[in-house]
Structures are given as structure tokens and as C-alpha cells.
DODO-16530 format. One record per residue (C-alpha): residue number from 0; x, y, z. Coordinates in steps of 0.25 Angstrom, whole numbers, plus 5000, padded with zeros to 4 digits. Layout:
N
   nr     X     Y     Z
  NUM     X     Y     Z
...
END
This chain:
262
   nr     X     Y     Z
    0  5074  4926  4954
    1  5082  4938  4957
    2  5093  4938  4967
    3  5083  4947  4976
    4  5072  4937  4976
    5  5082  4926  4980
    6  5088  4934  4991
    7  5074  4937  4996
    8  5070  4922  4996
    9  5058  4926  4988
   10  5048  4914  4986
   11  5053  4908  4973
   12  5039  4910  4965
   13  5039  4925  4969
   14  5053  4927  4965
   15  5050  4921  4951
   16  5038  4930  4950
   17  5046  4943  4954
   18  5058  4939  4945
   19  5050  4936  4933
   20  5047  4946  4921
   21  5035  4955  4924
   22  5022  4951  4917
   23  5012  4961  4913
   24  5001  4962  4924
   25  4991  4962  4913
   26  4996  4948  4908
   27  4997  4942  4922
   28  4983  4947  4925
   29  4976  4939  4915
   30  4981  4926  4921
   31  4973  4918  4931
   32  4959  4920  4936
   33  4955  4933  4929
   34  4941  4929  4926
   35  4938  4928  4941
   36  4940  4943  4943
   37  4927  4948  4938
   38  4919  4939  4948
   39  4911  4948  4956
   40  4918  4960  4952
   41  4911  4974  4953
   42  4909  4983  4941
   43  4920  4992  4938
   44  4911  5004  4939
   45  4908  5009  4954
   46  4894  5005  4958
   47  4886  5016  4964
   48  4887  5016  4979
   49  4879  5022  4991
   50  4877  5037  4989
   51  4885  5037  4976
   52  4898  5039  4983
   53  4907  5034  4972
   54  4907  5038  4957
   55  4902  5028  4947
   56  4906  5036  4935
   57  4916  5026  4929
   58  4915  5022  4915
   59  4912  5007  4913
   60  4918  5007  4899
   61  4932  5011  4905
   62  4941  5002  4912
   63  4940  5002  4927
   64  4950  5011  4934
   65  4958  5003  4944
   66  4965  5009  4956
   67  4974  5000  4965
   68  4975  5004  4980
   69  4988  4997  4984
   70  4991  4996  4999
   71  5006  4995  4997
   72  5011  4990  5010
   73  5000  4980  5012
   74  5002  4975  4998
   75  5017  4975  4999
   76  5017  4967  5012
   77  5007  4958  5007
   78  5015  4954  4995
   79  5027  4951  5003
   80  5019  4942  5012
   81  5012  4935  5000
   82  5024  4933  4991
   83  5037  4935  4998
   84  5044  4927  5009
   85  5042  4932  5023
   86  5052  4942  5027
   87  5054  4948  5013
   88  5059  4962  5014
   89  5048  4973  5012
   90  5057  4979  5001
   91  5052  4967  4992
   92  5038  4964  4986
   93  5035  4978  4982
   94  5023  4980  4972
   95  5022  4988  4959
   96  5009  4995  4961
   97  5007  4998  4946
   98  5009  4984  4943
   99  4999  4980  4953
  100  4989  4989  4948
  101  4991  4985  4933
  102  4990  4970  4938
  103  4977  4972  4945
  104  4971  4980  4933
  105  4975  4970  4923
  106  4968  4959  4931
  107  4955  4967  4931
  108  4957  4970  4916
  109  4960  4955  4913
  110  4947  4951  4920
  111  4939  4960  4910
  112  4938  4972  4920
  113  4944  4983  4912
  114  4953  4991  4921
  115  4964  5002  4921
  116  4973  5005  4932
  117  4970  5019  4938
  118  4980  5019  4949
  119  4988  5011  4960
  120  4988  5018  4973
  121  4999  5013  4982
  122  4997  5016  4997
  123  5010  5014  5006
  124  5018  5020  5017
  125  5030  5029  5016
  126  5042  5027  5024
  127  5048  5040  5031
  128  5061  5044  5025
  129  5066  5048  5039
  130  5064  5034  5044
  131  5066  5025  5032
  132  5073  5033  5021
  133  5076  5021  5012
  134  5062  5016  5013
  135  5056  5030  5011
  136  5064  5032  4998
  137  5061  5018  4992
  138  5046  5021  4995
  139  5047  5034  4988
  140  5054  5028  4976
  141  5044  5017  4975
  142  5033  5027  4975
  143  5039  5035  4964
  144  5041  5022  4956
  145  5027  5017  4958
  146  5021  5030  4954
  147  5029  5031  4941
  148  5022  5019  4937
  149  5009  5027  4935
  150  4996  5025  4941
  151  5002  5022  4954
  152  5000  5032  4966
  153  5008  5029  4979
  154  5001  5034  4992
  155  5011  5034  5004
  156  5009  5038  5018
  157  5021  5039  5029
  158  5024  5027  5037
  159  5022  5027  5052
  160  5034  5024  5060
  161  5032  5019  5074
  162  5041  5024  5086
  163  5049  5011  5086
  164  5052  5011  5071
  165  5059  5004  5065
  166  5057  4993  5075
  167  5042  4994  5071
  168  5040  4997  5056
  169  5033  5009  5050
  170  5019  5007  5046
  171  5010  5013  5036
  172  4999  5023  5041
  173  4987  5027  5033
  174  4990  5019  5021
  175  4977  5011  5021
  176  4969  5023  5025
  177  4974  5031  5013
  178  4972  5019  5003
  179  4957  5017  5009
  180  4954  5032  5008
  181  4959  5032  4993
  182  4952  5020  4989
  183  4939  5027  4994
  184  4942  5041  4989
  185  4946  5037  4975
  186  4934  5029  4974
  187  4926  5041  4977
  188  4934  5049  4967
  189  4931  5038  4956
  190  4946  5036  4954
  191  4945  5021  4952
  192  4935  5011  4947
  193  4942  4999  4954
  194  4950  5000  4966
  195  4960  4988  4970
  196  4965  4989  4984
  197  4978  4980  4986
  198  4979  4978  5001
  199  4976  4968  5012
  200  4973  4979  5022
  201  4959  4977  5027
  202  4959  4992  5032
  203  4956  4995  5017
  204  4943  4987  5017
  205  4934  4999  5022
  206  4939  5008  5011
  207  4936  4996  5001
  208  4922  4994  5007
  209  4919  5009  5006
  210  4922  5009  4991
  211  4914  4997  4989
  212  4902  5000  4998
  213  4901  5014  4991
  214  4900  5008  4977
  215  4914  5013  4974
  216  4924  5008  4963
  217  4926  4993  4963
  218  4936  4988  4973
  219  4946  4976  4973
  220  4958  4972  4981
  221  4971  4966  4979
  222  4980  4956  4987
  223  4991  4946  4986
  224  4987  4932  4982
  225  4984  4924  4994
  226  4985  4935  5004
  227  4975  4944  5012
  228  4965  4952  5003
  229  4955  4962  5007
  230  4940  4957  5008
  231  4927  4963  5010
  232  4916  4954  5016
  233  4905  4953  5006
  234  4912  4960  4995
  235  4918  4954  4982
  236  4931  4962  4983
  237  4940  4957  4972
  238  4954  4954  4975
  239  4966  4954  4965
  240  4975  4943  4971
  241  4990  4947  4967
  242  4998  4934  4966
  243  5013  4931  4966
  244  5014  4932  4951
  245  5007  4946  4951
  246  5016  4950  4963
  247  5028  4948  4954
  248  5022  4957  4943
  249  5019  4968  4952
  250  5032  4968  4960
  251  5040  4980  4962
  252  5054  4975  4964
  253  5061  4989  4963
  254  5071  4992  4974
  255  5066  5006  4978
  256  5077  5008  4988
  257  5087  5009  4977
  258  5083  5023  4974
  259  5077  5021  4960
  260  5062  5021  4956
  261  5064  5016  4941
END
């Protein structure tokens, strides 16, 4: 364990995972119950929907284009709650979005569903430099670093500050709406064959239902192991459970407050 994990009082197993050498997501994804992934899964090509709203012009001979929609604040908070001790600083537990996308795509491919990563779209709030200069600078440096990884797009919206801030924390505003709109819009534009929504925010369910009901691209969800996941009654909505070992692989331990992005 590193001195940092010792000071944080990190759960011993988590500390071992985060301190261990990185293992390729492709190799890790082949372990476990990969054979169950295809149970009840929909075809990679969109199914014609009511009124032909979505394009079905995908080539079944080509790998499925996977687009990950990452509700970052929801996922970051959920990871802290699932794998870190209560009270851990929010500066810990960050996620590398490209590694997450690669992990999810490798799982599909290992299960016999040829897939390629089209894009990871990260949705998150943006601190105001006038109120939180250090946080705003770190947020921007993190955005630059992530987008340099390739196939990562970060969509930010300004945080809303209540009148009694900082006694009451700033909150995200419009992030879930933007993610929902993009999920449907990009489906209409035939920008992806498989959409994976990584979030536990039930406000996103109407958008997922809209894509499914209109015969759009195949849709899946992602969640931390043994935590809350998105469900639609009557639908086989596949969930990619990300466990503690996976969490160590996709961690982003960089200290962006130090003014470096590489």
C-alpha cells in the first residue's frame, strides 16, 4: 500500500487493488462469467421501430460501435460509497473514462459480441473560477487530460451555487437532461450501435425507454457491484457490474490540483 492509502484508512483489499500493477482490461474481462453475457441480449443492429424513427443502416459484418454515457458525479460518488470508507475525501476515487470504456468493450468482445469503442461521453459539473478557483482549475486540467486519451468527450455545465454557499454545497444543474438528450439525439443520428449508460440516476430512464421503444440502438447500463442499478420493468436491460478489481483498473489517481495533466 502507498502512504496515501494508509493515511486515508482505505479498506485493505481496495488498497491492494489500487497499489497493484495495472492489468490490461482485455485480459481481466475474460475472467468470470463471460458466457452469461449473451443471455437474452438484443442483436447488435437496431431493430426497426415505430414509424422508422431510427436508422437501421448498420453493417452486421462490422463490430458494434459502443458509446458510453458516463454520468460522472453520480458514478464518482457511487464508487466512493461502494469501495471507500465513509468520509473519504471527494478528491479520491476518480475514474479514468477511457479505461472504463475499454473495459466495457472488452467484456462484450470476450463474450463473442464483436465491439469497438466509438466514444466515452463524460457529463459533469464545472466549478466557477470566481468561487472555487482551485477546484475549477483542477476540473479543467482533468478535462484536458481525459480528452487527450482519445475517444473521450467531456461535456460540462456550470455548477449552481445556492445563496448560503459554501454552507450549502454547489449542485449540478442540467447534467442529467443533457445526457438524456444526447442519448436520444445520437441514436437518431445513428452515431452508435450500443449505448451503455453508467449511472444510477432514475431520471435517465425515460430517455433509455425512448431509445428502446422506438427500436433504437441496443442499450445497456453500468453500475458498481452490489450497488443500485437502473432497471426498466419488463425489459431485459443488461447491466455491466463493475467490481472492486475492475475499479482498481479504471482508477485515475492523478493529483490534478498540482497543475499538471501528464
